[in-house]
Every structure is written in C-alpha cells, then in structure tokens.
N, C-alpha and C positions, 0 to 999 in steps of 0.2 A: 591166183585169187580173183574172183569174179569183181565186176565194177561195183556191184552193190556192198561186197565185202570192204573194198577199199573205201568206200564212201562212210560206211559204218566205223570202220577203223579210224578214218580220219577225224570223224566226229568226236569220237572219244578222246583222242589226243587233244583236239582244239578244247574238250570242256576239261580235261586233267591240266592242260597247260594253263587256262585261264585260273584255275583254282591254284595251281602253284605260282602263278604270278601274283595273284591276289595275297597270297600267304606271304610271300617274300616281301612285297610292298609294306604289309602290316606289320611284319616283325623286321623289318629294314634289312633284310638279307637280300641283297642286290643279285647274288648268284643265283638263288633259287628264283627270283624274279625274272631274270635272263632265261634260265632253263625253261621257265613257264612260257616265255614269249618264243623261244625256239620249239617247244612242243605244239605250241598254236601254229605255227608256220608249217611245221611238218604235218600236222592235220590237214591244213588246209590243201597242201601238195597232194596228199593223198586222195584229198575229195576230187581234186582236179583229174587225177588218174583215174579214178572210178568213173567220173562223167565222161573221159574220152574212151575208156574200155567199153561203156553202155552204148557211146554212139558209135563206136566200130562195130559192135555187135548187130546194132540195128541196121546198120548199113549192108553189112555182110548178109543179114537175113533178106532184105530188099532185093539184093544182087541175085540170090541163090533161087528166088521165088519168080 
C-alpha cells in the first residue's frame, strides 16, 4: 500500500474509533469505548507508517536523480 493509502486508512480508523469511543461512553459500554480507543491508536500508527513510506519514497527519488 502507498504512503497516502496508509494515511487515509489511518484517518478512517481514527474517525471510526472516535465515534466508537463516544458511543461507548454515552451508553456506558466500557468495552466499546476501549475498542474505540484502540481503533484510534491503530489509525495513528497507520498514519505514521504512511508518513515514513512517503519520506522514504522522497529520499529514493532524490538519490536516483
């Protein structure tokens, strides 16, 4: 997957996780709230992976030119 793809997927997971966490808190469902927090953390990680991939690609382009 490309860096941009990872960043987009990460952002989707962050938004989904935020919604889950809010829903869990509003309904008193700690399990759902915790799942939401995990989804957000996963999304942030995916975003970092995307950033690293893009940076590596940029470096590769500069070295090959």
